[in-house]
Every structure is written in structure tokens, then in C-alpha cells.
C-alpha positions as CSV (number, residue, x, y, z in Angstrom):
1,M,117.1,-186.8,-180.1
2,I,116.7,-185.1,-176.7
3,Q,114.2,-182.3,-176.5
4,K,114.2,-179.7,-173.7
5,Y,111.2,-178.0,-172.0
6,A,110.7,-175.4,-169.3
7,V,108.9,-176.9,-166.3
8,S,109.1,-174.1,-163.8
9,R,111.2,-170.9,-163.3
10,D,110.7,-168.2,-160.8
11,D,113.6,-165.8,-160.5
12,D,112.6,-164.9,-157.0
13,W,113.2,-168.5,-155.8
14,Y,115.8,-171.2,-156.1
15,E,113.8,-174.1,-157.6
16,A,115.5,-177.4,-157.3
17,W,115.5,-181.2,-156.4
18,P,112.5,-182.3,-158.5
19,D,110.8,-185.6,-159.1
20,V,107.9,-186.7,-161.4
21,A,105.1,-189.2,-161.5
22,L,102.9,-190.3,-164.3
23,T,99.2,-190.8,-163.4
24,R,97.0,-193.5,-165.0
25,S,95.3,-190.9,-167.1
26,G,98.6,-189.8,-168.6
27,K,99.1,-186.6,-166.5
28,L,102.6,-185.7,-165.2
29,V,102.8,-184.4,-161.6
30,C,106.2,-182.8,-160.7
31,V,107.2,-182.0,-157.1
32,F,110.2,-179.8,-156.2
33,S,111.5,-177.4,-153.6
34,Q,111.5,-173.7,-153.5
35,C,114.1,-172.1,-151.3
36,T,116.2,-168.9,-150.9
37,H,119.3,-170.6,-152.2
38,H,121.0,-174.0,-152.3
39,G,123.2,-172.7,-149.5
40,D,120.5,-170.7,-147.7
41,R,117.3,-172.5,-146.5
42,S,116.0,-169.6,-144.4
43,A,112.7,-170.0,-146.4
44,T,111.5,-173.2,-148.1
45,R,108.4,-174.9,-149.3
46,I,107.5,-177.9,-151.4
47,M,105.8,-177.1,-154.7
48,M,103.8,-179.0,-157.3
49,I,103.1,-178.5,-161.0
50,E,101.4,-180.6,-163.6
51,S,101.3,-181.3,-167.4
52,V,98.5,-182.8,-169.5
53,D,100.5,-182.7,-172.7
54,R,103.4,-185.0,-171.9
55,G,105.6,-182.2,-170.4
56,R,105.5,-179.8,-173.3
57,S,103.7,-177.2,-171.1
58,W,103.1,-177.0,-167.3
59,V,100.3,-175.5,-165.3
60,N,98.6,-175.3,-161.9
61,K,101.7,-174.5,-160.0
62,R,100.9,-174.6,-156.3
63,P,102.4,-175.2,-152.8
64,L,102.1,-178.4,-150.9
65,T,103.5,-176.9,-147.7
66,E,103.6,-173.5,-146.1
67,I,106.7,-171.4,-146.3
68,T,109.2,-172.1,-143.5
69,N,111.2,-169.5,-141.6
70,G,114.5,-170.9,-140.5
71,R,114.5,-174.4,-139.0
72,P,112.9,-176.7,-139.4
73,Y,112.9,-176.5,-143.2
74,W,111.8,-178.7,-146.1
75,N,114.6,-180.3,-148.2
76,C,114.0,-182.9,-151.0
77,A,110.6,-184.2,-152.1
78,R,110.0,-187.5,-154.1
79,I,106.8,-188.8,-155.6
80,T,105.6,-192.3,-156.4
81,R,102.5,-193.8,-158.1
82,L,101.3,-196.8,-156.2
83,R,99.9,-199.9,-157.8
84,D,96.3,-198.8,-156.9
85,G,96.9,-195.5,-158.7
86,R,97.3,-193.3,-155.7
87,L,100.2,-190.9,-155.5
88,V,102.6,-190.6,-152.5
89,I,105.0,-187.8,-151.8
90,V,107.8,-188.1,-149.3
91,A,110.0,-185.2,-148.1
92,D,112.5,-184.7,-145.4
93,Q,112.4,-181.9,-142.8
94,I,115.7,-180.7,-141.4
95,T,115.5,-179.8,-137.7
96,K,119.2,-179.2,-136.7
97,E,122.2,-177.5,-138.1
98,K,124.4,-179.1,-140.7
99,E,121.5,-181.0,-142.2
100,G,121.0,-182.8,-138.9
101,G,117.8,-184.2,-137.3
102,G,116.2,-185.2,-140.6
103,R,112.5,-186.4,-140.2
104,N,110.6,-187.9,-143.1
105,Y,106.9,-187.2,-143.9
106,L,104.4,-188.7,-146.3
107,W,101.5,-187.2,-148.1
108,I,98.9,-189.5,-149.6
109,G,97.2,-188.2,-152.7
110,D,94.4,-189.3,-155.0
111,A,95.1,-190.8,-158.5
112,E,95.4,-187.4,-160.1
113,G,97.3,-185.6,-157.4
114,S,94.4,-183.2,-156.9
115,H,93.8,-183.8,-153.2
116,W,96.4,-184.6,-150.5
117,S,96.4,-185.8,-146.9
118,E,98.0,-183.8,-144.2
119,P,101.7,-184.7,-143.7
120,I,102.2,-188.1,-141.9
121,E,105.4,-188.3,-139.9
122,T,107.3,-191.6,-140.3
123,P,109.8,-193.0,-137.9
124,L,112.5,-193.0,-140.5
125,E,115.4,-190.7,-139.6
126,G,117.8,-189.2,-142.2
127,I,117.9,-186.8,-145.1
128,V,117.3,-186.8,-148.9
129,P,114.9,-189.8,-149.0
130,D,114.5,-192.1,-151.9
131,K,111.0,-192.2,-153.4
132,L,108.7,-194.6,-151.6
133,C,109.3,-198.0,-153.2
134,E,106.4,-200.4,-153.4
135,L,107.3,-204.1,-154.0
136,P,105.1,-206.6,-155.8
137,S,104.3,-208.1,-152.4
138,G,102.8,-204.8,-151.3
139,R,105.6,-204.0,-149.0
140,W,106.6,-200.4,-148.8
141,L,110.3,-199.4,-148.5
142,L,111.3,-195.9,-147.3
143,S,115.0,-195.1,-147.1
144,A,117.2,-192.1,-146.3
145,H,120.8,-191.5,-145.2
146,V,122.4,-190.6,-141.8
147,N,125.8,-192.1,-141.3
148,G,125.1,-194.6,-144.0
149,Q,121.9,-195.5,-146.0
150,W,119.0,-196.9,-143.9
151,L,115.5,-198.0,-144.5
152,R,112.3,-199.0,-142.8
153,Y,109.7,-201.2,-144.4
154,S,105.9,-201.5,-143.8
155,D,103.6,-204.4,-144.7
156,N,100.4,-202.5,-144.0
157,Q,100.8,-199.3,-146.1
158,G,102.6,-197.2,-143.5
159,Q,100.4,-198.0,-140.5
160,D,103.4,-199.7,-138.9
161,W,107.1,-199.7,-139.7
162,S,110.0,-202.0,-139.1
163,E,113.0,-201.2,-137.0
164,P,115.8,-199.5,-139.0
165,V,117.6,-201.7,-141.6
166,L,121.2,-200.8,-142.6
167,V,121.4,-200.8,-146.4
168,A,125.0,-199.7,-146.9
169,R,127.8,-198.3,-144.8
170,Q,131.6,-198.8,-145.3
171,E,134.6,-197.2,-143.6
172,G,136.3,-194.8,-145.9
173,L,133.2,-194.1,-148.0
174,K,130.4,-191.6,-147.6
175,L,127.5,-193.5,-149.0
176,C,124.2,-191.7,-149.3
177,E,121.2,-190.8,-151.6
178,G,120.2,-194.3,-152.4
179,S,117.8,-195.3,-155.2
180,I,116.3,-198.8,-154.7
181,L,115.3,-200.7,-157.8
182,P,113.3,-203.9,-157.7
183,L,114.4,-206.2,-160.6
184,E,112.2,-208.7,-162.4
185,D,113.4,-211.7,-160.4
186,G,112.8,-210.0,-157.0
187,T,116.4,-208.9,-156.4
188,L,116.6,-205.3,-155.0
189,V,119.6,-203.1,-155.9
190,A,120.2,-199.9,-154.1
191,F,122.4,-197.5,-156.1
192,L,124.3,-195.0,-154.0
193,R,126.1,-191.7,-154.2
194,E,129.6,-191.7,-152.8
195,N,130.1,-188.2,-151.2
196,S,133.8,-187.9,-150.6
197,G,134.2,-185.3,-153.4
198,E,136.8,-187.5,-155.1
199,G,134.7,-188.3,-158.2
200,W,134.5,-192.0,-157.3
201,D,132.1,-194.6,-158.7
202,C,128.5,-195.2,-157.9
203,Y,128.2,-198.0,-155.4
204,K,125.4,-200.4,-154.9
205,A,124.1,-202.9,-152.3
206,I,121.9,-205.9,-153.0
207,S,119.0,-207.6,-151.2
208,H,117.4,-211.0,-151.9
209,D,114.8,-210.9,-149.0
210,Q,112.6,-207.8,-149.8
211,G,115.0,-205.4,-148.2
212,E,115.5,-207.1,-144.8
213,T,119.2,-207.7,-145.3
214,W,121.8,-206.3,-147.7
215,S,125.1,-207.3,-149.1
216,G,127.9,-205.2,-150.7
217,V,128.9,-202.6,-151.3
218,Y,130.0,-203.0,-154.9
219,R,131.4,-200.5,-157.5
220,M,129.7,-199.7,-160.8
221,P,131.2,-198.2,-163.9
222,L,129.5,-194.9,-163.3
223,P,132.3,-192.4,-162.2
224,G,131.4,-189.3,-160.3
225,C,127.8,-190.4,-159.8
226,H,125.7,-188.2,-157.5
227,R,122.0,-188.7,-156.7
228,P,121.4,-191.8,-158.9
229,V,117.7,-192.3,-159.9
230,A,117.2,-195.9,-161.2
231,G,114.2,-197.6,-162.9
232,L,113.3,-200.3,-165.3
233,L,112.4,-199.5,-168.9
234,Q,109.8,-201.3,-170.9
235,S,112.6,-203.2,-172.6
236,G,113.8,-204.6,-169.3
237,N,117.0,-202.5,-169.4
238,V,117.9,-200.2,-166.5
239,L,118.0,-196.5,-166.8
240,I,119.9,-194.3,-164.2
241,T,119.9,-190.5,-164.3
242,Y,122.4,-188.7,-162.2
243,R,124.6,-185.6,-161.7
244,F,128.2,-186.0,-162.8
245,M,130.5,-184.7,-160.1
246,Q,134.2,-184.8,-160.9
247,G,135.4,-183.3,-157.6
248,G,138.4,-181.1,-157.1
249,K,138.5,-177.5,-155.9
250,G,135.4,-175.4,-155.5
251,W,131.7,-175.8,-154.9
252,L,128.8,-174.5,-157.1
253,G,130.0,-173.6,-160.6
254,Y,133.1,-175.9,-160.4
255,W,132.0,-179.4,-159.3
256,T,128.6,-179.7,-161.0
257,Q,128.0,-178.8,-164.7
258,N,126.9,-182.1,-166.2
259,F,123.7,-184.2,-166.1
260,F,124.0,-187.7,-167.4
261,A,121.8,-190.7,-168.1
262,A,123.1,-194.2,-168.2
263,L,121.7,-197.4,-169.7
264,T,122.6,-200.9,-168.4
265,D,120.9,-204.2,-168.0
266,Q,119.7,-206.3,-165.0
267,A,122.6,-208.8,-165.2
268,S,125.0,-205.8,-164.8
269,A,122.9,-204.4,-161.9
270,K,123.2,-207.7,-160.0
271,A,126.9,-208.2,-160.8
272,S,129.4,-207.7,-158.0
273,A,132.6,-207.1,-160.0
274,R,133.0,-203.9,-161.9
275,K,134.4,-205.7,-164.9
276,E,131.2,-207.8,-165.2
277,Q,129.0,-204.7,-165.8
278,W,128.5,-202.5,-168.8
279,T,127.0,-199.0,-169.0
280,R,126.3,-196.6,-171.9
281,I,126.6,-193.0,-170.5
282,M,124.9,-190.2,-172.4
283,P,125.1,-186.5,-171.6
284,V,121.7,-184.9,-171.2
285,D,122.4,-181.3,-170.3
286,Y,125.3,-178.9,-169.4
287,D,125.0,-175.9,-167.0
288,R,126.7,-172.8,-168.4
289,S,126.2,-170.6,-165.4
290,P,129.2,-169.4,-163.4
291,A,127.3,-170.8,-160.4
292,A,126.3,-174.0,-162.1
293,D,124.2,-176.4,-160.0
294,L,122.1,-179.3,-161.3
295,G,121.4,-183.0,-161.4
296,Y,118.8,-184.1,-158.9
297,S,116.2,-185.8,-161.1
298,G,113.2,-188.0,-161.7
299,W,111.8,-189.7,-164.7
300,V,108.9,-191.8,-166.1
301,Q,108.2,-193.7,-169.3
302,F,105.0,-193.4,-171.4
303,D,103.3,-196.4,-172.9
304,D,104.7,-195.6,-176.3
305,G,108.3,-195.7,-175.0
306,E,109.0,-192.0,-174.6
307,I,111.0,-191.2,-171.5
308,Y,110.4,-187.9,-169.7
309,V,113.0,-186.6,-167.3
310,V,112.9,-183.7,-164.9
311,Q,115.9,-182.1,-163.2
312,Y,117.0,-178.7,-161.9
313,I,119.7,-176.5,-163.4
314,V,120.8,-172.9,-163.2
315,D,122.2,-172.3,-166.7
316,D,120.5,-169.1,-168.1
317,A,118.5,-168.3,-164.9
318,P,119.7,-166.2,-162.0
319,K,118.7,-169.1,-159.6
320,G,117.7,-172.7,-160.0
321,Q,115.0,-173.7,-162.5
322,I,113.3,-177.0,-163.3
323,R,113.8,-178.3,-166.8
324,G,112.2,-181.3,-168.6
325,Y,113.7,-183.6,-171.3
326,S,112.1,-186.0,-173.8
327,L,114.1,-188.9,-175.1
328,R,113.9,-192.5,-176.1
329,E,116.0,-195.6,-175.5
330,E,117.1,-195.5,-179.1
331,D,118.9,-192.3,-178.3
332,F,121.3,-194.6,-176.3
333,L,121.5,-197.6,-178.6
334,L,120.2,-198.1,-182.1
């Protein structure tokens, strides 16, 4: 049964677009944005907050960045735990109007997220980055979107980066906000938002050479999927959390009221035909606000199988707030 928890709420700020990492000691570290409003980024900063009781309570809320004044402004932050235990945050900085001129920065932290480097600019252009993806080989993948989804890779932990690699772009589609998932056999699957506003399926691209080339795109049975966040569960199944966006008339309050989680398997993730894939889709939360806005998320799984999800939602707050959820795979499938 899904349990809900308050992660962060500040009625003076619009708090949104969170992600979460689980340290080796069992602490949760959540990063998110504070801004004036979803549609007003005149002031922004990246924030952090942590939990030592599995997300039941949250403490030590603090800024990672200074408050901005106009452009450039901070957008969406993501956080990853590396194999050596260190934490890495990536966030995009918007330098031009209409979300143009996106630059992506890294912060390298210690194993508990207590101390962080200064921001390290990467050559990756684009907005709304995926979390830094570390492959078993040690290769780092960093991706974002600008006229399609692109990535750069590094084989020396960010000292040098490859030339841009096109992950996915197709005429007639607006593909963005990719989430790259390494499967157990080495296949990489990039799950993608389609941003036409028509409520179309999640799309995906597939790589068999550690992200150097990609095939696709292929449809998935996840209608209206925005900002997919994919990962492997301990069972070997695939979990994807996402905003359900049905499209139609309107903007905030009309397009985005539902936050879903989907369960599938690795064979479905690799399949190219929609009919060869299964998904079980579960509603996680519903936004009752007249200005409903939600659905960018992050999640981790504890050693005992509990899954902890963070996302933002307006609901009973005057502005965006960060909410946490505890669930288990048995909530999808007995």
C-alpha cells in the first residue's frame, strides 16, 4: 500500500523537479529546484534535503547554488550515486529565452552528500538532463535535449568528453527528457517523452555499444508519458515513474493531474514492437489543485525491497511542494 510523506514545502517558493539518491549508509539525499513559479524563473536555486529514517522525515534543507536574478537561471537537477559511493549532481542552466542556450554542470560530492565541489561545466548542450549514467565499464553518459535527445560520454570520469551522439530524433515527433537504463545484458534503453501535447506514447531508442550509436525510435504501451524515470528493481523487472499528460486544451491545471508508475520487464524494454511489450500501470498520486502541476520524479530501492519515490505536486499547497511515497513491487503484482 502506498504511503505518502512530506519532503519539502515552502509557501514562498515553487518547489519542483526533484530527484533522490540512496547513500551506502542508507541516507536519502533529495535535490530539487526552488523558483518563483513554473512559468516564472526570475529567481531560482538548486536545493538539497536529506532523510536518515527512510524518507519519513526530512532535515538539513540547504541551497547548493546561490539565488539567480533573471537569466541565466537553474532548471532541473538530478543526482546519482557512483559505484565508488560518491554522489554526483547534474543541473542545466538556461541562458537564452524560450529555454534556449542550455548548459549542463556537474557537482561531485562525497559519499554522504555533505561536501560538494564547485560546479564543473560540461560541453553537453541542452536542457532537462538525465541523471549521470555510469555503466559497468566505468563509462559516464550524460544526456539532455535540444532538437532531439543527445548525449556525450566520458571514459575518464568527466575529464574528457566525446563529441555529441544523437540518441533520438524523428520528424513529426518532439522527443525529449530521456532516461537511459542499462539492462543486465549490456543493452541500453533510452525512454523518451514525446512533447507534442497529443498524449502519445512513450518512445524509446536502443544502443548495443555503450551509447555510441542508437536505433529506433520505438513506441511503448505507456500513453501520455512525460518525464519517464527508469531503473531496474532487485527482481530484475523495470520500474518507470512518470507524469501522465493527456493533452488537449489548457496548461497547468488541465493537462497534468496524475502521477503514475509502471512495471515491465527487460524483454519488453528491448522489444521494438508495441504488441511485444507489457506494462502494468499504477496511479501513485492525483493533484486536486485548480493549478495542478506534478510528475517529475526520482526513486530508489532499499535493500529490503521498499521503493521510495519523490515527485513534486501542488495539490493542497499554494505553490509546488515535494512529496515522497513508499511502496513495494507487490503493490503492482502479487
